[in-house]
Steps between C-alpha positions, in 0.01 A plus 500: 500500500240459224149621579186506290379842391200495732701397807765760422235770452324402825829514689575846361151622581542386861819705529313794346237480771766500772662806342167679475422423864835642612454807285149573627609441859755777457274721290230547762636696798464337839284711737661650807419274798581504867701212641241450776248226424238621750293816473567819694368528857445791733743341743771523234482878476831667584538699816543873496868589469626649826856602585631418844403230747129576521272211392372535145124531450331231289159658518286438194393830335129566554263483202404826331165390354206294616348392169638495148306493174713423193324586176702379202375610157660283235688695228443837671740745336625796700372750242146369552511681836786750485457584130283766337195270490524416870255771608255397230491124554605466866388826665467371857837328495662808351343712775649272767840522333487880490315586821459187708701323769708291266842428357534452126780320320589359162598139566740352248430134418784280378449291188346260430192714552240225517261436784639203692861629528365840604287348777807314622697824498227682696472229766858376532698812414718292268547536126363191322700344220404491134396136529200623702344616172444134413379424852247783463277262301461259790627657821610250768473569871755754623725335758739794532481726806238766425282767654177300475649206691643729766164674544313170534764359733465800730123454526386750236170415335525543124222521242561495126283568193625510141761334281523132592878514456507608865298193599747272322802676650354506852258202511442485878564855611164671454216489747262570213557534127332509163733459201433592137704378205750750365547356151156538344575848370175535307320560830563841653166548677403194703859444605485827699138471608590172672740697719289809566189304601675391821604850613182628667473207737874457561573865584231492772659202673758509778638149464788574262833680516620495138278529194653441155313589180641426154305653209566361151263691271741778408767250395251309286390817323863579426554159343188537289523859374800677655550785751326762286180304456164660570447228760788621719324813628185328632710228663717758680187682620371166634826445688484854634156430648635186668788700651253759629284232658794331676654825619167628637444175686848504657461864609158434653639216713790701643472556876697681769771306677545240230753464224407649164415295193702489180388470139753403234415571136745352250544320171696185437632629167418758238385476142685557174368718219357186341322397820726210589771461764800290592787719383699789640359809329411791726120458468538134601724542804359826641207439733336725761537428869269704726492451876192654666461532877395760761846449649653698214500876469261663256641622170465859390534438126618259237860402561726314264477135608825353624638192327535178700550136413199272502682259732521779760134448592559157660745607775304821555172320566673233705648745753188718491303194621772390747594198287846369409638590160513208257844342488552543127369854476725744315272795564562791733262694721302790361598766757190719447278230658693520830559874518231545771673247727756607758862538394602195702232286331601623157862405566386165635300428183791591276742292706277190471475548123876554472577189705278290275657637179855458629431137597359429155798670340740283699318184389485591131827680434839352601650850473234668710759683709609693188153642444470869589154453645617235743778721636264796521254294701768389745608860551140612545438214745798608706381862499155375595650333808659826607174685444311244708750538782436875513127444469493250787695746715213746463667741265230716341717769340455625145834341414350157563214578260736620229718195554194277463394667175850457361488136607168456319663625181793259545266208547295589192812528283627164626163334441483638147853376419440151641163467326660598168786252551255218569290589198807476278549138603213404268690636202792259545503204266685176551728547202714197584205261471378676189839468328530131590153434360586692183824309453321164523242608245767635265707182518199282425398719208845482339512124559162460329615702202821300463322166538233587249656335189531169684156526662329570169687230311350168406640328811341766726776454759741738670849405612580701817866461611430479874781259596771698324372818662542361853854381422622821339728755665273798417222332700708507822617854431141615450394325822778674688412838349127459567558389859729795563246746364222341705702516822602857428145616433339312788755606760491868411355742751201588281405144401124444495466254211259211479763283333730566796230384742500153343703224669862512393487142371206581274662823379831328413309222323333764286841652425636159396200442276529845338872447437433160339227653285734772379774248418252283311386804308859584399558138396190500279604834349846362423343252258406785271846658494658412166820297515780622268510284190155350558282808505233513237459825313196699604279634226406863500135411552587354840616835633321767294241713676266730316443859603167399652669226705747753637216736591297229675796367698637842588158630598419204724837503675503881520157502663622258763807711575294821511314373804809561711396867520201620699375736230484219246298289743255780575462584131556156348219561255714763328761232426243273340347785301844590366582138411164454331542814289850391402371155407234651275764706320719191453205306361418792272857484368464127429173562314664767286787267420266222392254692288682810379876434493511143373620444145408147399579322181205346321421160645676561834318366800457756774588245766851488358555870544792555737364835611221337701555479877498122498473243226232234492488171321141413423354182369388569146222252542330728749235734371619858493319710757435863422437740784350743257249242387396428860427866570334547163746747350671486164856384464596835352389689811663245730835677500339832584320341794829349613662842475216660696503239778802638696370854455154405620655314793693813597180706478309256721779494757511879511124515551511241778781688677268800530208288617646402840774688687713259699829485687580732791610843384215575258225269625314798649467683166162492325461253215235389255351251744424778750342706224291210374383397848374845589123531496501757221654260248299186560357514147850505351605209721189306394573548130864405550400185687258400222763548230759308703264205556411489130868497406569227756226283348625551143858412591427195716213326319698421182638170629201386707218262416151633435381410851796677656441807282142529622607448861774761459256755357249447780776508759633835376145636505481382861826682574349829386182426694704441813685830462169678444348333806780624728475850356822519297334535158154579363239297316321698225168416667623543858329761716731745671328450833563128509679390815842333481500127573776249560454341156511150648252348256666653195846381610375145562341510155847563353659230719266244344629578150862509619464150641317385188774623265773353719315167511469498120872571462604231747265253328669570165843455657404164645338391174818586308689239701283210384455588134639249253598765245806699603400795284150517646643456850734796457219712360271405787773574753568842350131592506473380860790719608355807331161438661663479842674826415166662409356389834791661681444821300132508597587462868758779476241725333263441791761577765656804334351833594316680221783742426744206462301323227700689230812347656363153434390594148844643416665189643300271271548731200878501543506122544301448181704738285836383632409135450366539147741752350817494710578170671376289209618702203841584648540143627611584852597186685350372825763663722450844345122469509503390863714791618278743309194354671675539834578866428147577390356318802709702744413826324128423510531427870576871538256612231227363730606756761702261715837576654752354745282646774249266659258792528424466129341158553126541441340264752146604404515269196521206739132547581352530152193278504528414871245594764729420792869447564628163380876481535602264217317669208578847637874431510493333157307781330721769655821327392357420157402860435829640629711281271259492208753665268784246541245216510336599172832522321616167647178330386532657157855368478378146565226527237725664244791258533264203492332624182826585327662171593215320331565701182879455534532877469703569811863403532653398831820672397765611747405508866183300441586239763448760772147569386386172349292409802304825465296313239340309784234668711630403850840651439356830384281524805804428716688788337200725561491385864867580552451837333207566733710417804766735377270800512334647807766350723480809710772722355483828685839609626773239447583441136828308489319174592261574212788451258583163655135403496465596134807297413365207701167528317675480163714204607211306650279556196768374263586206726140382524461541125793265450360262761175457306698462179703212649186336632335517158812362335519214750138406433569507126 
């Protein structure tokens, strides 16, 4: 079957999308869900176990509290209260913890530690999946069984003030509410005042049962300046005053003969050492949980807080308010809350919790009966029945009390085991679906590679042997093998695969299609197998790889394989740093060979030297371009600059490694950024920012028009003005007492010049398409690309924090030196240059301070120049800043290859087909997009899928590259 290149590429891309969908469906764990479609009801509560013929009691346990106030302080770390500064910044709260009627705990939050998943965990008792990080941007209504719905359904009157995420999750549950946006992190004052202003009037009212307060100011301060900022102390003192006001009001309204009130103080997540959150470091997952009520005994001193799971709060509050536990809750009761209840009521509470967990375990795990916790619960339930029989007979001996205490311990151990078993369900990946998706992507990639010579030929057609594949014996054998494997996997006892849930007809059709694809692939590959007697001799140039080629291929493949180990995922930056250093040494060796070890005969042309990494055939009619002349240096000093370029690159990389600590194991260690951001070194940071901005201007303006140069200079001045306005750096004429502003005007001033430069570049690109002269058109196109690049650089400079401006300056310096003295003079081909750009882009991703932990995403940059939260620009600016390193190197690759192609100075050489499309802007941005998706895909505990995902990323990138190449060839 003969297909045009574009149709063939479209068909392959469609299969790629199916493979990606299957892979992602298996990559994201499916949350643990109950098989019941309806929500829990009080009538569904299990009866008390009772041995014998006596009727079992189904009495609902009485509530323990009348009113509940839940005060949630966003990003409240446990050391803010229990640490050494607790008495200083939160004295009243610390006094309650040490001497008051309270219970204190350290609640462990499960990653992802972002707000919306944590609210779901607090209200449903379930552990949200990683996909909820994406949903955090626009939270839909929560339809799952939850504490808020149960409270409203039972007639509780609920009032809410604070983060509007609650309003979106529970749109019709609150009697009264006032929501504030949680994403405008520049505001840490009004966002809390809007909550506190309601307290005086609300606390005096009697028409509510549950009051929920969600304060955001502390989290916003963390995003802006970190947990050690001078703003943290005053904010904690403000929160302490609010706690004092609420507690005093609840105590004053206590009366004899009524149930006591309960105040819950907690955090949804913690805060990393950089002020962000989302990952699994101890400061991010450790939050305080303080329960305050006259029902509890007074403390006599500071006790070490016990450790509980954050999901334990949902079932605890549910039973304390006489509500059913949410069906999908994996939490267990906090026994200290019920210790003042009678022994029978305590056992009743634990039995209800155990029954709910065992039912959920049965629904989610086919081998539930093999779980130790399930068997322990059944044994405890049986012992509970015997205890109830003695209790109902009026036995009041001490033996009965000891038996009840032992039974309590059995229940608690069973609950802990079942809760842990349910939590582990989220760590199970659908490997079968992931492998099927990977196999489809791999087959399509190989087919694209094999079909490339035909697709790029003059006919632009591909002959795919489909008919012969369906009639071949291997096709039927593969179908039989695939069907057998599918039946074996799907009928196994532990089968829980998405692919197995598909209709059998659809699954077998997919197997037939995959088998035919594999047979077609083998048939196409057979065309390239030489036939004895007809094989053409292969020249040595067809198979020879230079030392640099071996390094680039080995490094790229080795990096992919390294991600099969958890340590290499956590510290991936170390791999890139090592590869980058090795690359610099290899380049240094090539420079030495060219300039210091060559022995030419008079009249020899350097392009004919076999020592060079790749040979280039240039058109002698083209004007010779001298990098030295462009930079204004003499030809004699050119070789010394080339020799110094790898050394200077190594020095810059070493400096940038010390600027931002990243990874997991050493992220907590102090670095240069912490030193520069301290108040004592603001002058040094200001001077460093000025020097960095000057260097950025000198490196970028060389290829811009006069108008763009002026706009760039004014824009960089606006960048410094913005950083001075927000208090990061100093103006020479700035008064020390000047208050810190949001810098909105200064940032918008820079945005104007960014848009102006981008408009000028796009105008030049469009003009190049209609020019009659090809030479002038190429020159105009090259200038347009470089002007677009300068606009991107200006935007990055605005979004980068002041201490990261040297990172941008070093990035541009390395690009300039490598382009002028390495890639051009050593005549590296497009494939080599592209891989080098990819390596540098990934390394600079980590030089910025990023990591594979979502907590390193700086969301404060999403609000530069904004006075309120606007979702689209906030998301764009955050993503743009996070991936600025790879994006800058990808854009530079486009500009460089375009310029060098016009001068005929870059050879396509071996492997160039794979990267030819990178000369077009859309393809580069696609590669950047795929690279962006690869990172921050929530890698916390399970690392074997990371290897598959990395391999899939590499395959998809290459496949889409080839797709665009075929499309361009077909148009030609």
